[in-house]
VEXDO-947271 format. One record per residue: residue number from 1; x, y, z of N, C-alpha, C, O in turn; residue in three letters. Coordinates in nm, 2 decimals. Example, Ala and Ser with C-alpha at 12.3 -4.5 7.8 and 13.67 -1.06 7.14 Angstrom:
2
{1 {1.32 -0.57 0.78} {1.23 -0.45 0.78} {1.32 -0.33 0.78} {1.42 -0.33 0.85} 'ALA'}
{2 {1.28 -0.22 0.71} {1.37 -0.11 0.71} {1.29 0.00 0.79} {1.34 0.11 0.80} 'SER'}
This chain:
124
{1 {-5.20 35.07 14.05} {-5.19 34.90 13.99} {-5.16 34.89 13.89} {-5.22 34.93 13.79} 'UNK'}
{2 {-4.98 34.79 13.91} {-4.96 34.77 13.80} {-5.00 34.65 13.71} {-5.00 34.54 13.76} 'UNK'}
{3 {-5.03 34.66 13.63} {-5.07 34.51 13.54} {-4.96 34.47 13.48} {-4.88 34.56 13.46} 'UNK'}
{4 {-4.92 34.35 13.43} {-4.84 34.27 13.41} {-4.88 34.33 13.24} {-4.99 34.36 13.19} 'UNK'}
{5 {-4.72 34.30 13.19} {-4.76 34.24 12.99} {-4.65 34.22 12.95} {-4.54 34.27 12.95} 'UNK'}
{6 {-4.72 34.07 12.88} {-4.62 34.00 12.88} {-4.57 33.98 12.71} {-4.67 33.96 12.63} 'UNK'}
{7 {-4.44 33.99 12.65} {-4.50 33.97 12.51} {-4.41 33.86 12.50} {-4.33 33.82 12.59} 'UNK'}
{8 {-4.42 33.82 12.41} {-4.34 33.67 12.34} {-4.25 33.67 12.34} {-4.18 33.75 12.27} 'UNK'}
{9 {-4.20 33.58 12.41} {-4.09 33.53 12.47} {-3.98 33.54 12.35} {-4.01 33.50 12.23} 'UNK'}
{10 {-3.83 33.60 12.41} {-3.73 33.64 12.28} {-3.60 33.56 12.37} {-3.59 33.59 12.49} 'UNK'}
{11 {-3.55 33.52 12.34} {-3.36 33.43 12.41} {-3.26 33.52 12.36} {-3.28 33.59 12.26} 'UNK'}
{12 {-3.15 33.51 12.43} {-3.04 33.61 12.41} {-3.00 33.60 12.34} {-2.93 33.70 12.30} 'UNK'}
{13 {-3.00 33.46 12.23} {-2.99 33.47 12.08} {-3.07 33.54 11.98} {-3.04 33.60 11.87} 'UNK'}
{14 {-3.15 33.53 12.03} {-3.27 33.61 11.95} {-3.24 33.77 11.90} {-3.25 33.85 11.81} 'UNK'}
{15 {-3.17 33.75 12.05} {-3.16 33.96 12.08} {-3.03 33.98 12.00} {-3.01 34.06 11.91} 'UNK'}
{16 {-2.96 33.88 12.04} {-2.83 33.94 11.97} {-2.80 33.92 11.84} {-2.69 33.97 11.81} 'UNK'}
{17 {-2.89 33.86 11.76} {-2.89 33.81 11.62} {-2.93 33.99 11.56} {-2.87 34.08 11.50} 'UNK'}
{18 {-3.08 34.00 11.62} {-3.12 34.15 11.66} {-3.03 34.26 11.63} {-3.05 34.33 11.53} 'UNK'}
{19 {-2.94 34.26 11.73} {-2.89 34.38 11.72} {-2.76 34.39 11.62} {-2.72 34.50 11.58} 'UNK'}
{20 {-2.69 34.29 11.60} {-2.62 34.25 11.51} {-2.64 34.31 11.41} {-2.56 34.39 11.35} 'UNK'}
{21 {-2.77 34.28 11.36} {-2.89 34.33 11.24} {-2.86 34.48 11.24} {-2.80 34.52 11.14} 'UNK'}
{22 {-2.89 34.57 11.31} {-2.97 34.65 11.36} {-2.84 34.74 11.38} {-2.84 34.83 11.30} 'UNK'}
{23 {-2.71 34.74 11.46} {-2.57 34.72 11.47} {-2.55 34.81 11.30} {-2.52 34.93 11.28} 'UNK'}
{24 {-2.58 34.71 11.22} {-2.53 34.71 11.05} {-2.55 34.89 10.95} {-2.47 34.95 10.88} 'UNK'}
{25 {-2.69 34.91 11.01} {-2.75 35.04 10.99} {-2.75 35.16 11.02} {-2.82 35.25 10.98} 'UNK'}
{26 {-2.63 35.16 11.12} {-2.53 35.26 11.20} {-2.44 35.36 11.10} {-2.33 35.33 11.08} 'UNK'}
{27 {-2.51 35.49 11.05} {-2.38 35.54 10.95} {-2.34 35.65 11.07} {-2.41 35.67 11.17} 'UNK'}
{28 {-2.23 35.70 11.04} {-2.14 35.67 10.95} {-2.03 35.58 11.02} {-2.01 35.59 11.14} 'UNK'}
{29 {-1.95 35.48 10.94} {-1.91 35.41 11.01} {-1.84 35.38 11.14} {-1.85 35.29 11.22} 'UNK'}
{30 {-1.75 35.53 11.12} {-1.69 35.56 11.30} {-1.78 35.56 11.40} {-1.74 35.51 11.51} 'UNK'}
{31 {-1.95 35.64 11.39} {-2.05 35.62 11.48} {-2.02 35.49 11.49} {-1.95 35.44 11.57} 'UNK'}
{32 {-2.08 35.41 11.39} {-2.06 35.23 11.48} {-1.98 35.23 11.47} {-2.00 35.21 11.35} 'UNK'}
{33 {-1.87 35.23 11.48} {-1.75 35.11 11.54} {-1.70 35.21 11.67} {-1.59 35.16 11.72} 'UNK'}
{34 {-1.74 35.30 11.73} {-1.82 35.38 11.83} {-1.87 35.29 11.92} {-1.81 35.24 12.02} 'UNK'}
{35 {-2.01 35.28 11.89} {-2.06 35.22 11.96} {-2.13 35.09 11.98} {-2.22 35.05 12.06} 'UNK'}
{36 {-2.05 35.01 11.86} {-2.03 34.90 11.89} {-1.95 34.84 12.08} {-1.99 34.74 12.14} 'UNK'}
{37 {-1.81 34.94 12.13} {-1.75 34.95 12.19} {-1.80 34.93 12.32} {-1.73 34.92 12.42} 'UNK'}
{38 {-1.98 34.94 12.32} {-2.09 34.94 12.43} {-2.18 34.85 12.43} {-2.27 34.86 12.51} 'UNK'}
{39 {-2.17 34.77 12.35} {-2.24 34.67 12.35} {-2.19 34.57 12.47} {-2.08 34.57 12.54} 'UNK'}
{40 {-2.30 34.49 12.49} {-2.28 34.39 12.64} {-2.38 34.34 12.61} {-2.47 34.38 12.53} 'UNK'}
{41 {-2.37 34.22 12.71} {-2.42 34.08 12.69} {-2.59 34.11 12.66} {-2.62 34.21 12.74} 'UNK'}
{42 {-2.68 34.07 12.60} {-2.83 34.08 12.63} {-2.88 34.05 12.76} {-2.87 33.93 12.80} 'UNK'}
{43 {-2.94 34.14 12.84} {-3.01 34.09 13.01} {-3.15 34.11 12.99} {-3.17 34.23 12.96} 'UNK'}
{44 {-3.27 34.04 13.01} {-3.36 34.07 13.04} {-3.40 34.16 13.17} {-3.33 34.14 13.27} 'UNK'}
{45 {-3.47 34.22 13.16} {-3.49 34.27 13.28} {-3.69 34.36 13.24} {-3.75 34.42 13.15} 'UNK'}
{46 {-3.73 34.31 13.39} {-3.88 34.41 13.39} {-3.90 34.49 13.41} {-3.81 34.54 13.47} 'UNK'}
{47 {-3.99 34.56 13.40} {-3.93 34.77 13.40} {-4.09 34.77 13.38} {-4.18 34.70 13.34} 'UNK'}
{48 {-4.08 34.91 13.46} {-4.21 35.00 13.47} {-4.23 35.05 13.33} {-4.13 35.07 13.26} 'UNK'}
{49 {-4.40 35.07 13.25} {-4.45 35.23 13.19} {-4.54 35.21 13.24} {-4.60 35.11 13.29} 'UNK'}
{50 {-4.58 35.37 13.19} {-4.70 35.48 13.20} {-4.74 35.45 13.08} {-4.68 35.42 12.98} 'UNK'}
{51 {-4.92 35.47 13.12} {-4.96 35.41 12.98} {-5.08 35.54 12.91} {-5.13 35.54 12.80} 'UNK'}
{52 {-5.11 35.64 13.05} {-5.19 35.73 13.06} {-5.30 35.69 13.11} {-5.37 35.77 13.17} 'UNK'}
{53 {-5.32 35.60 13.11} {-5.44 35.53 13.24} {-5.43 35.40 13.32} {-5.52 35.32 13.35} 'UNK'}
{54 {-5.24 35.41 13.36} {-5.22 35.36 13.42} {-5.08 35.30 13.42} {-5.01 35.35 13.33} 'UNK'}
{55 {-5.02 35.19 13.51} {-4.87 35.18 13.49} {-4.90 35.02 13.44} {-5.00 34.96 13.46} 'UNK'}
{56 {-4.81 34.97 13.38} {-4.79 34.85 13.34} {-4.61 34.81 13.42} {-4.54 34.87 13.49} 'UNK'}
{57 {-4.60 34.67 13.34} {-4.49 34.60 13.37} {-4.41 34.55 13.21} {-4.50 34.52 13.14} 'UNK'}
{58 {-4.31 34.54 13.16} {-4.30 34.50 13.05} {-4.17 34.45 13.04} {-4.12 34.48 13.15} 'UNK'}
{59 {-4.07 34.38 12.96} {-3.95 34.32 12.95} {-3.90 34.43 12.83} {-3.96 34.50 12.74} 'UNK'}
{60 {-3.73 34.41 12.89} {-3.69 34.55 12.80} {-3.54 34.41 12.76} {-3.54 34.31 12.83} 'UNK'}
{61 {-3.47 34.42 12.67} {-3.29 34.41 12.69} {-3.28 34.47 12.70} {-3.33 34.57 12.67} 'UNK'}
{62 {-3.15 34.45 12.77} {-3.02 34.57 12.79} {-2.90 34.49 12.73} {-2.83 34.41 12.79} 'UNK'}
{63 {-2.88 34.57 12.56} {-2.79 34.55 12.49} {-2.65 34.67 12.48} {-2.55 34.67 12.40} 'UNK'}
{64 {-2.70 34.76 12.61} {-2.56 34.83 12.57} {-2.56 34.94 12.67} {-2.66 34.99 12.74} 'UNK'}
{65 {-2.43 34.98 12.69} {-2.36 35.03 12.81} {-2.30 35.20 12.76} {-2.21 35.23 12.68} 'UNK'}
{66 {-2.37 35.28 12.82} {-2.34 35.43 12.75} {-2.24 35.47 12.89} {-2.14 35.40 12.89} 'UNK'}
{67 {-2.24 35.52 12.95} {-2.14 35.54 13.12} {-2.24 35.48 13.24} {-2.33 35.41 13.21} 'UNK'}
{68 {-2.22 35.53 13.35} {-2.23 35.45 13.42} {-2.36 35.47 13.45} {-2.39 35.42 13.55} 'UNK'}
{69 {-2.47 35.55 13.36} {-2.58 35.59 13.40} {-2.71 35.54 13.33} {-2.82 35.51 13.37} 'UNK'}
{70 {-2.63 35.53 13.17} {-2.75 35.53 13.08} {-2.72 35.41 13.02} {-2.60 35.36 13.02} 'UNK'}
{71 {-2.86 35.35 12.94} {-2.83 35.26 12.86} {-2.89 35.19 12.75} {-3.00 35.24 12.72} 'UNK'}
{72 {-2.87 35.09 12.67} {-2.95 35.11 12.55} {-3.06 34.98 12.57} {-3.00 34.87 12.59} 'UNK'}
{73 {-3.16 34.98 12.56} {-3.29 34.84 12.58} {-3.34 34.84 12.43} {-3.30 34.90 12.34} 'UNK'}
{74 {-3.44 34.75 12.43} {-3.47 34.67 12.30} {-3.63 34.62 12.46} {-3.64 34.60 12.58} 'UNK'}
{75 {-3.70 34.65 12.31} {-3.89 34.58 12.41} {-3.89 34.59 12.27} {-3.84 34.67 12.18} 'UNK'}
{76 {-4.02 34.41 12.27} {-4.11 34.36 12.20} {-4.18 34.44 12.18} {-4.21 34.46 12.06} 'UNK'}
{77 {-4.25 34.57 12.33} {-4.33 34.58 12.28} {-4.32 34.71 12.24} {-4.21 34.77 12.25} 'UNK'}
{78 {-4.44 34.77 12.19} {-4.47 34.87 12.09} {-4.45 35.03 12.19} {-4.54 35.11 12.18} 'UNK'}
{79 {-4.39 35.04 12.22} {-4.37 35.17 12.36} {-4.49 35.28 12.30} {-4.49 35.28 12.18} 'UNK'}
{80 {-4.55 35.33 12.34} {-4.63 35.41 12.34} {-4.75 35.40 12.20} {-4.82 35.50 12.18} 'UNK'}
{81 {-4.76 35.29 12.13} {-4.82 35.25 12.01} {-4.75 35.36 11.93} {-4.81 35.46 11.88} 'UNK'}
{82 {-4.61 35.32 11.92} {-4.57 35.45 11.83} {-4.41 35.39 11.70} {-4.33 35.44 11.63} 'UNK'}
{83 {-4.46 35.26 11.73} {-4.37 35.18 11.71} {-4.22 35.20 11.72} {-4.14 35.18 11.63} 'UNK'}
{84 {-4.19 35.23 11.84} {-4.10 35.26 11.94} {-4.02 35.13 11.99} {-4.06 35.08 12.10} 'UNK'}
{85 {-3.94 35.10 11.93} {-3.85 34.95 11.99} {-3.74 34.95 12.07} {-3.70 34.87 12.15} 'UNK'}
{86 {-3.69 35.08 12.04} {-3.53 35.10 12.10} {-3.49 35.26 12.21} {-3.48 35.37 12.15} 'UNK'}
{87 {-3.47 35.25 12.36} {-3.46 35.32 12.40} {-3.34 35.35 12.44} {-3.25 35.28 12.41} 'UNK'}
{88 {-3.33 35.48 12.53} {-3.25 35.50 12.60} {-3.29 35.52 12.75} {-3.36 35.61 12.78} 'UNK'}
{89 {-3.22 35.38 12.90} {-3.30 35.37 12.97} {-3.19 35.41 13.08} {-3.07 35.40 13.08} 'UNK'}
{90 {-3.26 35.47 13.16} {-3.12 35.46 13.28} {-3.13 35.34 13.39} {-3.23 35.29 13.44} 'UNK'}
{91 {-3.03 35.33 13.40} {-2.99 35.19 13.46} {-3.01 35.15 13.60} {-3.04 35.03 13.63} 'UNK'}
{92 {-3.00 35.25 13.68} {-3.07 35.27 13.80} {-3.19 35.24 13.84} {-3.21 35.18 13.94} 'UNK'}
{93 {-3.30 35.28 13.76} {-3.43 35.28 13.79} {-3.47 35.20 13.68} {-3.42 35.16 13.57} 'UNK'}
{94 {-3.65 35.15 13.79} {-3.69 35.02 13.66} {-3.82 35.08 13.62} {-3.93 35.08 13.69} 'UNK'}
{95 {-3.78 35.14 13.49} {-3.87 35.22 13.43} {-3.83 35.22 13.29} {-3.72 35.18 13.26} 'UNK'}
{96 {-3.91 35.25 13.21} {-3.94 35.24 13.08} {-3.82 35.37 13.04} {-3.72 35.36 12.96} 'UNK'}
{97 {-3.87 35.51 13.13} {-3.78 35.64 13.10} {-3.93 35.71 13.05} {-4.03 35.67 13.10} 'UNK'}
{98 {-3.94 35.82 12.92} {-3.99 35.90 12.90} {-4.00 35.84 12.76} {-3.91 35.78 12.70} 'UNK'}
{99 {-4.12 35.86 12.71} {-4.12 35.85 12.57} {-4.05 35.92 12.47} {-3.99 35.88 12.36} 'UNK'}
{100 {-4.06 35.98 12.49} {-3.93 36.07 12.40} {-3.76 36.01 12.42} {-3.67 36.09 12.38} 'UNK'}
{101 {-3.73 35.89 12.48} {-3.64 35.87 12.48} {-3.63 35.68 12.37} {-3.56 35.58 12.40} 'UNK'}
{102 {-3.71 35.71 12.27} {-3.76 35.59 12.23} {-3.77 35.62 12.07} {-3.81 35.73 12.01} 'UNK'}
{103 {-3.72 35.50 12.01} {-3.65 35.55 11.86} {-3.72 35.44 11.80} {-3.75 35.35 11.88} 'UNK'}
{104 {-3.77 35.42 11.63} {-3.83 35.37 11.61} {-3.67 35.25 11.52} {-3.72 35.18 11.43} 'UNK'}
{105 {-3.60 35.25 11.54} {-3.49 35.19 11.51} {-3.37 35.23 11.61} {-3.36 35.32 11.70} 'UNK'}
{106 {-3.29 35.12 11.56} {-3.09 35.15 11.68} {-3.05 35.23 11.61} {-3.00 35.31 11.68} 'UNK'}
{107 {-3.03 35.26 11.48} {-2.95 35.34 11.40} {-3.01 35.50 11.44} {-2.93 35.59 11.41} 'UNK'}
{108 {-3.11 35.53 11.48} {-3.21 35.68 11.51} {-3.16 35.70 11.64} {-3.09 35.80 11.67} 'UNK'}
{109 {-3.18 35.63 11.69} {-3.19 35.63 11.82} {-3.02 35.66 11.88} {-3.00 35.74 11.97} 'UNK'}
{110 {-2.93 35.59 11.80} {-2.75 35.63 11.81} {-2.76 35.72 11.77} {-2.69 35.80 11.83} 'UNK'}
{111 {-2.84 35.78 11.66} {-2.79 35.91 11.59} {-2.86 36.01 11.65} {-2.79 36.11 11.65} 'UNK'}
{112 {-2.99 36.04 11.71} {-3.06 36.14 11.85} {-3.00 36.14 11.94} {-3.00 36.25 12.00} 'UNK'}
{113 {-2.94 36.04 12.00} {-2.91 36.06 12.13} {-2.78 36.17 12.14} {-2.79 36.26 12.23} 'UNK'}
{114 {-2.69 36.16 12.07} {-2.62 36.23 12.09} {-2.50 36.22 12.10} {-2.42 36.31 12.08} 'UNK'}
{115 {-2.47 36.11 12.14} {-2.32 36.06 12.21} {-2.24 36.00 12.13} {-2.12 36.01 12.15} 'UNK'}
{116 {-2.28 35.95 12.06} {-2.19 35.91 11.96} {-2.11 35.97 11.77} {-2.07 35.92 11.67} 'UNK'}
{117 {-2.12 36.12 11.84} {-2.10 36.23 11.70} {-1.93 36.20 11.66} {-1.82 36.18 11.71} 'UNK'}
{118 {-2.01 36.21 11.53} {-1.85 36.19 11.41} {-1.78 36.30 11.45} {-1.84 36.40 11.48} 'UNK'}
{119 {-1.62 36.30 11.44} {-1.54 36.42 11.45} {-1.61 36.53 11.33} {-1.57 36.52 11.21} 'UNK'}
{120 {-1.66 36.60 11.36} {-1.60 36.69 11.23} {-1.41 36.79 11.16} {-1.31 36.85 11.18} 'UNK'}
{121 {-1.52 36.71 11.07} {-1.39 36.79 10.97} {-1.40 36.88 10.88} {-1.48 36.88 10.79} 'UNK'}
{122 {-1.26 36.99 10.93} {-1.26 37.08 10.90} {-1.19 37.13 10.74} {-1.08 37.08 10.70} 'UNK'}
{123 {-1.27 37.23 10.67} {-1.25 37.19 10.51} {-1.09 37.26 10.51} {-1.05 37.36 10.59} 'UNK'}
{124 {-1.01 37.20 10.43} {-0.91 37.13 10.41} {-0.78 37.25 10.32} {-0.67 37.21 10.30} 'UNK'}
């Protein structure tokens, strides 16, 4: 059985503001600029996540698209009681995905994902 878990309501302007604030923490600048190319207008989706003792429905805000299959989501829900609010999710699946694809900050998610690696500079 899937139960519903609703967070405090947010609107798209609040999410845009949060994304702008979090984006400023992404370093180095090259990585931030590359990431910003994938930002999309925030849209709210209901998705399912497993709790270990069943499944719940929660809301995510889709804020970026990495490619045809993967996006970045924000959830006010503390995913897995770990403080992780930013996650990589599969666009065609209505789930939160695995707990290993969620991070405490957008900057950590961008860095850990491996999608935006700065070009290495060879010693000159």
